[in-house]
C-alpha positions in Angstrom: 14.0 -30.5 21.5 15.7 -32.4 18.8 13.9 -33.8 15.8 15.0 -37.3 16.6 13.1 -37.2 19.9 10.1 -35.9 18.0 10.2 -38.7 15.5 10.7 -41.5 18.2 7.7 -40.3 20.3 5.5 -39.6 17.4 5.8 -42.8 15.4 3.7 -44.4 18.2 1.2 -41.9 16.8 -3.9 -39.2 17.7 -5.8 -36.5 19.4 -8.0 -37.6 22.3 -11.6 -37.7 21.2 -11.3 -39.3 17.8 -14.4 -41.2 18.4 -17.8 -39.6 17.7 -19.4 -38.0 20.8 -21.9 -39.8 22.8 -25.5 -38.6 22.8 -25.1 -36.6 26.0 -22.0 -35.2 27.7 -21.6 -33.5 31.1 -20.4 -29.9 30.8 -19.7 -27.0 33.1 -22.4 -25.2 31.1 -25.1 -27.7 32.0 -26.2 -30.9 30.4 -25.2 -30.5 26.7 -27.4 -32.6 24.4 -25.4 -33.5 21.3 -28.6 -34.3 19.5 -27.4 -31.3 17.5 -25.0 -33.5 15.7 -27.8 -34.4 13.3 -27.1 -31.0 11.7 -23.6 -32.1 10.6 -24.4 -35.8 10.0 -24.4 -35.2 6.3 -20.9 -33.9 6.1 -19.1 -35.7 9.0 -17.7 -39.2 9.1 -16.9 -41.8 11.7 -14.3 -44.5 11.9 -16.5 -46.7 9.8 -15.9 -44.5 6.8 -12.7 -44.7 4.7 -11.8 -41.1 5.3 -8.8 -39.6 7.2 -9.9 -37.3 9.9 -9.4 -35.8 13.4 -12.0 -34.5 15.9 -11.7 -31.7 18.5 -14.4 -31.2 21.1 -15.2 -28.2 23.3 -13.5 -29.9 26.2 -10.3 -30.4 24.1 -10.2 -26.7 23.2 -11.3 -25.2 26.5 -7.9 -25.2 28.3 -6.3 -23.1 25.6 -9.3 -21.1 24.6 -8.1 -17.7 25.9 -8.7 -15.4 22.9 -6.6 -16.9 20.1 -8.2 -17.8 16.8 -9.5 -21.2 15.7 -6.6 -22.0 13.4 -4.1 -21.4 16.3 -6.2 -23.8 18.5 -5.9 -26.4 15.7 -2.1 -26.0 15.5 -1.2 -29.4 17.0 -3.4 -31.5 14.8 -1.6 -33.7 12.2 -0.3 -32.0 9.0 -1.4 -28.6 10.2 0.7 -25.4 10.0 -0.6 -22.1 11.3 0.5 -18.5 11.2 -0.5 -15.1 12.5 0.0 -11.8 10.7 0.2 -9.9 14.1 2.5 -12.7 15.4 0.5 -13.8 18.5 -2.6 -15.6 17.3 -5.1 -12.6 17.5 -6.2 -10.8 14.4 -5.6 -12.3 10.9 -4.5 -15.9 11.2 -4.0 -18.6 8.6 -3.9 -22.4 8.3 -2.4 -24.9 5.9 -3.2 -28.6 5.8 -0.9 -31.0 3.9 0.7 -27.9 2.4 -2.6 -26.6 1.0 -3.5 -23.0 2.1 -6.8 -21.9 3.6 -8.5 -21.3 0.2 -8.2 -25.0 -0.4 -9.8 -26.0 3.0 -13.6 -26.3 2.6 -15.2 -24.9 5.8 -18.8 -25.4 6.9 -20.6 -24.2 10.0 -23.5 -26.5 10.9 -23.2 -27.9 7.3 -23.4 -24.4 5.7 -20.5 -23.1 3.6 -18.3 -20.5 5.3 -15.5 -19.9 2.8 -15.9 -16.6 1.0 -17.5 -17.6 -2.2 -15.4 -15.3 -4.4 -11.9 -15.4 -2.8 -12.5 -18.9 -1.3 -10.6 -17.7 1.8 -11.7 -18.2 5.4 -11.4 -15.1 7.5 -11.8 -16.1 11.2 -11.0 -12.5 12.2 -14.6 -11.7 11.1 -16.0 -14.0 13.8 -13.6 -13.4 16.8 -13.9 -15.8 19.8 -16.1 -18.2 17.7 -14.3 -21.1 19.4 -16.3 -20.2 22.6 -19.5 -21.1 20.7 -18.1 -24.2 19.0 -19.3 -27.6 20.4 -17.0 -29.7 18.2 -15.1 -29.6 14.9 -13.9 -32.3 12.5 -10.9 -31.9 10.2 -11.0 -34.3 7.2 -7.6 -34.4 5.4 -7.6 -34.9 1.7 -10.8 -34.7 -0.4 -12.9 -36.1 2.4 -16.7 -36.7 2.0 -19.0 -34.6 -0.2 -19.9 -31.3 1.4 -21.4 -28.0 0.5 -19.4 -25.1 -0.9 -16.1 -25.1 -2.8 -14.3 -28.4 -3.3 -11.8 -29.6 -0.7 -8.3 -29.7 -2.2 -6.3 -30.1 1.0 -8.9 -30.7 3.7 -12.4 -29.9 4.9 -13.3 -28.5 8.3 -16.8 -28.6 9.6 -17.8 -27.0 12.8 -20.9 -27.6 15.0 -22.0 -24.7 17.1 -23.2 -25.0 20.7 -25.7 -27.7 21.5 -28.8 -26.7 23.5 -28.6 -27.1 27.2 -31.2 -28.8 29.4 -30.2 -26.6 32.4 -29.9 -22.9 32.7 -26.4 -21.5 33.2 -24.4 -18.3 33.0 -20.7 -17.9 32.4 -18.3 -15.0 32.6 -14.8 -15.3 31.1 -11.8 -12.9 31.2 -8.3 -13.4 30.0 -5.3 -11.1 29.8 -1.8 -11.5 28.3 1.2 -10.2 26.5 0.9 -7.3 24.0 -2.0 -5.8 26.1 -4.3 -8.7 25.0 -7.6 -8.7 26.8 -10.6 -11.0 26.1 -13.9 -10.7 27.9 -17.0 -12.8 27.1 -20.4 -13.5 28.6 -22.5 -16.6 27.9 -25.9 -17.7 29.1 -28.7 -20.2 28.6 -32.3 -20.3 29.8 -32.2 -24.1 29.8 -35.1 -25.9 28.4 -38.3 -24.0 29.0 -41.4 -26.2 29.2 -39.1 -29.1 28.0 -39.1 -27.7 24.5 -37.5 -24.2 24.1 -34.0 -22.9 24.9 -32.5 -19.4 24.4 -28.8 -18.9 24.7 -26.1 -16.5 23.6 -22.6 -15.0 23.9 -21.1 -11.6 23.7 -17.3 -11.2 23.3 -14.7 -8.4 23.1 -11.0 -8.9 22.3 -8.3 -6.3 22.1 -4.6 -6.8 21.4 -1.7 -4.6 20.3 -0.1 -7.5 18.5 3.6 -8.6 18.5 4.2 -6.7 15.3 4.4 -2.9 15.5 0.9 -1.3 15.4 -0.7 -4.7 14.5 -3.5 -4.0 16.8 -6.9 -5.7 16.9 -10.2 -4.4 18.1 -12.7 -7.3 17.8 -16.4 -7.7 18.8 -18.6 -10.6 18.3 -22.0 -12.1 19.3 -23.8 -15.4 19.1 -27.6 -15.8 19.7 -29.5 -19.0 19.5 -33.1 -20.2 19.9 -33.8 -23.9 19.9 -37.0 -26.0 19.9 -37.2 -29.7 20.3 -39.7 -32.4 20.7 -39.6 -36.2 20.2 -39.2 -35.9 16.4 -38.2 -32.3 15.7 -35.2 -30.1 16.3 -35.2 -26.5 15.1 -32.5 -23.9 15.7 -32.4 -20.3 14.7 -29.0 -18.6 15.0 -27.7 -15.1 14.6 -23.9 -14.6 15.0 -21.2 -12.4 13.6 -18.6 -9.9 14.4 -16.9 -6.6 13.7 -13.1 -6.4 13.3 -10.8 -3.5 13.0 -7.2 -4.6 12.5 -4.1 -2.5 11.7 -2.6 -4.2 8.6 0.6 -6.3 9.0 0.6 -8.3 5.7 3.8 -6.6 4.3 6.3 -8.6 6.3 10.0 -7.7 6.7 13.0 -8.3 4.5 15.9 -10.5 5.7 18.0 -7.6 7.1 15.1 -6.1 8.9 14.3 -9.5 10.3 17.7 -9.5 12.0 17.7 -5.9 13.1 14.1 -5.1 13.9 11.8 -8.1 13.6 8.7 -6.3 14.8 9.0 -3.5 12.1 5.8 -2.9 10.2 5.9 -0.9 7.0 2.2 -0.5 6.6 1.1 3.1 6.7 4.6 4.5 6.2 5.0 7.9 4.5 7.2 11.0 4.6 5.8 14.2 5.9 6.4 17.7 4.4 9.5 18.1 6.6 11.0 14.8 5.3 10.3 12.8 8.5 9.1 9.2 8.4 5.6 8.9 9.7 3.0 6.1 10.0 -0.6 6.7 9.2 -2.6 5.8 12.3 -5.6 4.3 10.6 -4.2 1.9 8.0 -6.8 -0.6 9.0 -9.1 -3.3 7.8 -12.6 -2.5 9.0 -15.2 -5.2 8.3 -18.5 -6.4 9.7 -20.1 -9.8 9.0 -23.4 -11.1 10.2 -24.8 -14.6 9.8 -28.4 -15.9 10.1 -29.1 -19.7 10.0 -32.4 -21.6 10.3 -31.8 -25.3 10.9 -34.6 -27.9 10.9 -34.2 -31.6 11.5 -37.2 -33.9 11.4 -37.3 -37.6 12.3 -39.9 -38.9 9.8 -39.8 -42.5 10.9 -37.6 -45.1 12.5 -35.5 -45.1 9.3 -35.8 -41.7 7.7 -34.7 -38.2 8.9 -34.3 -34.9 7.0 -32.3 -31.8 7.4 -33.0 -28.4 5.8 -31.3 -25.1 6.4 -31.7 -21.6 5.2 -28.9 -19.1 5.6 -27.9 -15.5 4.9 -24.6 -13.7 5.4 -24.2 -10.0 5.1 -20.7 -8.5 4.9 -19.5 -5.0 4.4 -16.3 -3.1 5.1 -13.2 -1.5 3.8 -9.4 -1.3 3.8 -8.2 2.3 4.5 -4.8 3.3 3.2 -2.6 6.3 3.0 -1.0 6.7 -0.5 1.9 9.0 -0.9 2.5 10.9 -4.2 0.0 8.7 -6.1 -0.8 9.3 -9.8 -4.0 11.3 -10.7 -4.6 8.8 -13.6 -5.1 6.0 -11.1 -8.2 7.8 -9.9 -9.5 9.3 -13.1 -8.4 12.8 -12.0 -7.3 15.7 -14.3 -3.9 17.4 -13.9 -3.9 20.7 -12.0 -1.9 23.9 -12.4 -0.5 25.0 -9.0 1.8 28.1 -8.8 2.3 27.8 -12.6 3.4 24.1 -12.6 1.4 21.1 -13.6 0.5 18.7 -10.7 -0.5 15.2 -11.6 0.2 13.4 -8.3 -1.1 13.8 -4.8 -1.0 12.4 -1.3 -4.4 10.9 -0.5 -6.4 8.5 1.8 -8.5 5.9 0.1 -10.9 3.2 1.1 -11.4 0.0 -0.9 -14.8 -1.4 -0.1 -16.4 -4.8 -0.3 -20.2 -5.0 0.2 -21.6 -8.5 -0.3 -24.5 -10.8 0.3 -24.4 -14.6 0.5 -27.6 -16.7 0.8 -29.1 -20.1 0.0 -30.2 -23.4 1.3 -28.7 -26.8 2.1 -30.6 -30.0 2.6 -30.3 -33.7 3.1 -32.2 -36.9 3.8 -30.8 -39.8 5.7 -32.0 -43.5 5.6 -30.6 -46.0 8.1 -31.7 -49.6 8.3 -29.8 -52.7 9.2 -26.6 -52.7 7.1 -27.3 -49.5 5.0 -26.6 -45.9 5.9 -27.7 -43.7 3.0 -27.6 -39.9 2.7 -28.7 -37.8 -0.2 -28.6 -34.0 -0.3 -27.3 -30.9 -1.8 -27.4 -27.1 -1.8 -28.0 -24.0 -3.8 -26.1 -20.8 -2.8 -25.7 -17.4 -4.4 -23.1 -14.7 -3.8 -23.5 -11.0 -4.8 -20.6 -8.6 -4.3 -19.9 -5.0 -4.9 -16.3 -3.7 -5.0 -15.7 0.0 -5.1 -13.0 2.5 -4.1 -13.4 6.0 -2.7 -11.1 8.9 -1.8 -11.8 10.4 1.6 -9.0 13.0 1.6 -6.5 14.3 -0.9 -3.9 17.0 -0.7 -4.8 18.1 -4.3 -8.3 17.1 -5.0 -8.4 18.0 -8.7 -11.9 17.3 -10.0 -12.8 14.8 -7.3 -15.5 15.2 -4.6 -15.7 13.7 -1.1 -16.1 9.9 -1.3 -16.2 9.9 -5.1 -15.8 6.3 -6.4 -12.8 5.8 -8.5 -13.8 2.3 -9.4 -17.0 0.3 -9.3 -17.4 -3.3 -10.2 -19.8 -6.1 -9.3 -19.5 -9.9 -9.2 -21.9 -12.8 -8.7 -21.5 -16.5 -8.1 -24.0 -19.4 -8.0 -23.2 -22.8 -6.6 -25.5 -25.8 -7.0 -24.7 -29.3 -5.9 -26.4 -32.7 -5.4 -24.8 -35.7 -3.8 -25.7 -39.2 -2.7 -23.5 -41.3 -0.4 -23.9 -44.6 1.2 -22.1 -47.0 3.6 -23.1 -50.6 3.2 -22.1 -53.3 5.6 -21.3 -56.2 3.3 -20.3 -58.6 6.1 -19.4 -58.4 9.7 -15.9 -57.3 8.6 -16.3 -55.6 5.2 -18.1 -52.4 4.5 -18.4 -50.5 1.2 -18.5 -46.7 0.8 -19.7 -44.8 -2.2 -20.2 -41.1 -2.8 -21.3 -39.3 -6.0 -21.5 -35.5 -6.3 -22.5 -33.2 -9.2 -21.6 -29.5 -8.8 -22.2 -26.6 -11.1 -20.7 -23.2 -10.6 -21.4 -19.9 -12.4 -19.1 -16.9 -11.9 -19.4 -13.3 -13.3 -17.2 -10.3 -12.6 -16.3 -7.1 -14.4 -13.4 -5.7 -12.3 -10.4 -3.9 -13.7 -8.2 -6.5 -12.1 -10.2 -9.5 -13.3 -11.4 -8.3 -16.7 -14.8 -9.4 -17.9 -15.5 -12.9 -16.6 -18.5 -15.1 -17.4 -17.6 -18.7 -16.6 -19.6 -21.8 -15.9 -18.0 -25.0 -14.5 -19.6 -28.4 -14.3 -18.0 -31.0 -12.0 -18.6 -34.6 -11.3 -16.9 -35.9 -8.2 -17.1 -39.7 -7.5 -15.7 -41.3 -4.4 -15.4 -44.9 -3.3 -13.8 -46.9 -0.5 -13.6 -50.1 1.5 -13.3 -50.6 5.3 -12.1 -53.9 6.8 -12.5 -54.7 10.5 -9.9 -57.3 11.3 -11.1 -57.5 14.9 -12.4 -55.2 17.6 -9.0 -53.4 17.8 -7.8 -53.2 14.2 -9.5 -51.8 11.1 -8.1 -50.9 7.7 -9.5 -48.6 4.9 -8.8 -47.6 1.4 -10.5 -44.9 -0.6 -10.3 -43.1 -4.0 -11.8 -39.7 -4.5 -12.0 -37.2 -7.3 -12.4 -33.4 -6.7 -12.6 -30.4 -9.0 -12.3 -26.8 -8.0 -12.9 -23.5 -9.8 -10.5 -20.6 -9.8 -11.0 -17.7 -7.4 -11.3 -14.0 -8.1 -7.6 -13.4 -7.5 -6.6 -16.1 -10.0 -8.2 -14.1 -12.8 -5.8 -11.2 -12.2 -3.1 -13.3 -13.7 -4.9 -14.2 -17.0 -7.2 -17.0 -17.9 -6.9 -19.7 -15.1 -8.0 -23.3 -15.6 -10.1 -25.3 -13.1 -8.3 -28.0 -11.1 -8.7 -31.7 -10.8 -7.5 -33.9 -7.9 -7.3 -37.7 -7.6 -6.9 -38.6 -3.9 -5.9 -42.1 -2.7 -6.0 -42.9 1.0 -4.8 -46.1 2.7 -5.2 -46.3 6.4 -5.0 -48.4 9.6 -6.8 -47.7 12.9 -6.0 -49.3 16.2 -8.2 -48.9 19.3 -7.6 -50.4 22.7 -8.4 -49.2 26.2 -5.1 -47.3 26.6 -3.9 -46.7 23.0 -5.5 -45.3 19.9 -3.5 -45.1 16.7 -4.4 -43.7 13.3 -2.0 -44.1 10.4 -2.4 -43.5 6.7 -0.6 -43.2 3.5 -2.0 -40.7 0.9 -1.3 -39.9 -2.7 -2.9 -36.7 -4.1 -2.4 -36.3 -7.9 -3.3 -32.9 -9.3 -4.0 -31.7 -12.8 -3.7 -27.9 -13.4 -3.2 -27.3 -9.6 -3.3 -23.6 -8.8 -0.2 -23.4 -6.6 0.9 -20.5 -4.6 3.6 -18.4 -6.4 4.8 -16.8 -3.1 3.6 -13.3 -4.1 0.7 -11.3 -2.7 -1.6 -8.8 -4.5 -2.2 -5.2 -3.3 -4.7 -6.3 -0.6 -2.5 -9.1 0.8 -4.2 -12.0 -0.9 -1.9 -14.8 -2.1 -1.3 -15.2 -5.9 -1.5 -18.5 -7.6 -0.8 -20.0 -11.0 -1.7 -23.3 -12.8 0.9 -25.9 -13.1 0.4 -28.9 -15.4 1.0 -32.0 -13.2 1.8 -32.1 -9.5 1.4 -34.5 -6.5 1.6 -34.8 -2.8 2.7 -38.2 -1.3 2.9 -38.7 2.4 2.4 -40.8 5.6 0.6 -39.5 8.7 0.6 -41.2 12.1 -1.2 -39.9 15.2 -1.9 -41.5 18.5 -3.5 -41.1 21.9 -1.7 -43.1 24.7 -2.6 -43.4 28.3 0.5 -43.7 30.5 -1.1 -44.9 33.8 -3.8 -42.9 35.5 -2.1 -39.5 35.3 -0.3 -39.1 32.0 -1.6 -38.7 28.4 0.6 -38.6 25.3 -0.7 -37.4 22.0 2.0 -37.5 19.3 1.6 -37.1 15.6 4.0 -37.0 12.6 3.5 -36.3 8.9 6.2 -37.1 6.3 5.6 -36.1 2.7 7.0 -35.2 -0.6 5.2 -32.4 -2.6 6.3 -31.9 -6.2 5.6 -30.0 -9.4 6.3 -32.4 -12.3 8.4 -31.1 -15.1 8.2 -27.5 -13.9 9.0 -24.7 -16.5 10.0 -21.1 -15.9 10.5 -18.2 -18.3 14.2 -17.6 -18.6 16.5 -15.4 -20.7 16.4 -18.0 -23.4 12.7 -18.7 -23.3 11.1 -21.6 -21.3 13.5 -23.5 -19.1 12.8 -26.9 -17.6 13.7 -27.3 -13.9 12.4 -30.9 -13.7 10.5 -31.8 -10.5 10.4 -28.9 -8.0 9.0 -28.6 -4.5 5.5 -27.1 -4.2 5.6 -23.8 -2.4 4.8 -23.7 1.3 4.8 -27.5 1.6 7.2 -28.8 4.4 8.3 -32.4 4.1 8.0 -33.0 7.8 5.4 -31.8 10.4 5.5 -33.1 14.0 3.3 -32.4 16.9 3.0 -33.7 20.4 1.2 -33.0 23.7 2.1 -34.5 27.0 -0.6 -34.0 29.7 -0.3 -34.6 33.4 -3.3 -34.9 35.7 -2.0 -35.0 39.3 -5.5 -34.6 40.7 -9.0 -34.7 39.3 -9.4 -31.0 38.6 -5.8 -30.1 37.6 -4.3 -30.6 34.1 -0.8 -29.6 33.0 0.2 -29.9 29.3 3.3 -29.5 27.3 2.6 -29.0 23.6 5.3 -29.0 20.9 5.3 -28.4 17.2 8.1 -28.9 14.6 7.8 -27.7 11.0 10.5 -28.6 8.5 12.0 -26.5 5.8 9.7 -25.1 3.1 10.1 -23.0 0.0 8.1 -19.8 -0.7 8.3 -20.3 -4.5 8.2 -23.3 -6.8 11.8 -23.2 -8.1 13.7 -24.5 -5.1 15.5 -21.3 -4.6 17.6 -21.1 -1.4 16.9 -17.4 -1.0 13.2 -18.4 -0.8 13.6 -21.0 1.9 11.7 -20.8 5.2 13.9 -22.4 7.8 12.6 -25.2 10.0 11.3 -24.2 13.4 9.9 -25.6 16.6 7.6 -24.1 19.1 6.8 -25.4 22.6 3.8 -24.2 24.8 2.9 -24.9 28.4 -0.8 -25.0 29.3 -2.4 -25.3 32.8 -6.0 -25.6 33.9 -7.3 -25.7 37.4 -11.0 -26.1 38.3 -12.6 -25.3 41.7 -16.1 -26.8 42.1 -18.5 -24.9 44.2 -21.9 -25.5 45.9 -24.9 -23.3 45.5 -25.2 -20.4 43.0 -21.6 -20.7 41.8 -21.0 -24.0 40.1 -17.3 -23.7 39.4 -14.4 -21.4 38.8 -11.8 -22.4 36.1 -8.4 -20.9 35.9 -6.3 -21.3 32.8 -2.8 -20.3 31.8 -0.9 -20.5 28.5 2.8 -19.8 28.1 3.5 -19.8 24.4 6.9 -20.4 22.9 8.5 -21.1 26.3 12.0 -21.4 24.7 11.7 -18.0 23.0 12.3 -19.4 19.6 12.8 -16.7 16.9 10.8 -18.4 14.3 9.1 -17.4 11.0 6.0 -19.4 10.0 5.1 -17.6 6.8 6.5 -15.3 4.1 6.2 -13.9 0.6 8.5 -14.1 -2.5 7.7 -11.6 -5.2 10.7 -12.8 -7.4 13.9 -10.9 -8.2 15.1 -11.4 -4.6 12.2 -9.5 -3.0 11.6 -11.9 -0.1 9.7 -11.0 3.0 9.0 -12.8 6.3 6.3 -12.9 9.0 8.0 -13.3 12.3 6.1 -14.8 15.2 6.2 -13.7 18.8 8.8 -15.0 21.3 7.8 -16.1 24.7 4.4 -14.7 25.6 1.5 -15.6 27.9 -2.3 -15.6 28.4 -4.0 -16.2 31.7 -7.8 -16.4 32.3 -10.6 -17.2 34.6 -14.1 -18.5 33.9 -16.9 -18.3 36.4 -19.8 -20.7 35.9 -23.1 -20.2 37.6 
């Protein structure tokens, strides 16, 4: 499909479901009471707020929820670019919003921070099939509203887990697809017992070989919930988590291999004693993560309500790696004399461990009366991490013992914030928004890669905006927001990084009628000392970044939901932007060399999405979903060798529901044909400099089909 067609359809510009959910919604899983939205009321916004956002509900996600990760399910939202290491949406996946990578997207689950405190990344592979326990999500682009956890420098994403169900239900889902992908899950709910208590849960298992060679995934997850409610109280206790074992695929392939053998994976490669190329069969990431949350909402009076949450996350796991002919000195080993010759290298297998704890509390109080909506809250969270390496096998062991540690370091991080935000209705047409946040962060580390770190950051983040309702159909908003963000662990590997500052300006127009919804906005994000991606990766696949002096992102976003009669729905969106480093300097042969204004890495100037849905009958839905991503550079010097070519992807989705009487409530069949035109596209890459450029190819045409039985 040509770009001109994209542009024409998309300038009519939203995703269905931009409005806040009603208090109760019918569901195949029984009567879902969205009273649970009180747990995210402190971090979510509505159309009355001067914030740019999109919503997705469980019903929006369900037709495509066949085992792929949450970022892949968000692929067709405005300004979103997604990628998958294994090439097919299972395993390690990534997301960028407005050109900002996942470390810049603040993620909360029920208002509780999810980003890894130290790396700031979000690793959805640790919670496979979490979309099956997600009631709704909201993506706020730009700084957004004050929330808990690290500052939002591209977007903030908050998820609400399953609401409690009045009625008992059971659900069994199975899906199969290309690359031996298999997903099974089981869900249940007791319904409300004695009108007050509900128990519910989910167990999931996902396996896939991946599109890339050996990029297999073996994923398990669970979700358990106990809920209590009465007239003024809602309490939820949650346990959820997962165990992932994924064969690594973060190396990518060079340009020639991309042409000749695009699924080649160099991870685990070594040469045996006979000179033959082999691949170590356990070059895997093996990690477990468990979450506990206790959420309590209390309606104190007609005007006041409070939220308090306690949380604890336990993570532990390792990356196992075969190292060929590695130096003894790396591991503190002494040279050996073998057959009269000194030996100071060896083949070995090592594990690099991360063992961490994250715990704390978040809280808020809400006051609503007449024209004023006031929320004040905050949170205190602490992270404690242990990093260590061990050798589990060596051809020449020297003075080492089994599982001796060859490095040990610790890190800790504290994060405290307080905020107050208010929306005041000045007149019937004008409303005023204000948001003040104070955040203090302390980070300590003593790793060989980071050096000795003992930093404290104090940030003040004000936000203000206006909303003008011209009439029932048209509203306009303007906002200005300041955000600060501390460096992550990987940034310290490159020296002494600076914290970042962002000034975000948003000007928007919303149109709402019976058959058409349109959201459009212009944004200008001005950065000081932005930590931009360099294009390179470190030795565990994490992206490297560096401070640049001044930089900006300027763009326009339009998204729409259009009803075309009773049977067709059109959901186009387009984002046009320019993303620049101002007066960018590089180290050349003659010292510093000015390149003027250059493009920020991984920031395409055009992103287009569209879905066309056809509902021939009440229980049948056919959808055609298309994504176009323009050219982007993998470095910051506008080098042609580092360009990722523009690409498009089109998927076909079908859902058919059979309603039943009696014990069986319904059977839902779903099918997803990805990349139906077999586009050979690359959505991500790495540039280490000096011409060392690597690509992450994505799968050609592939499919997933599934069935869900509800009883």
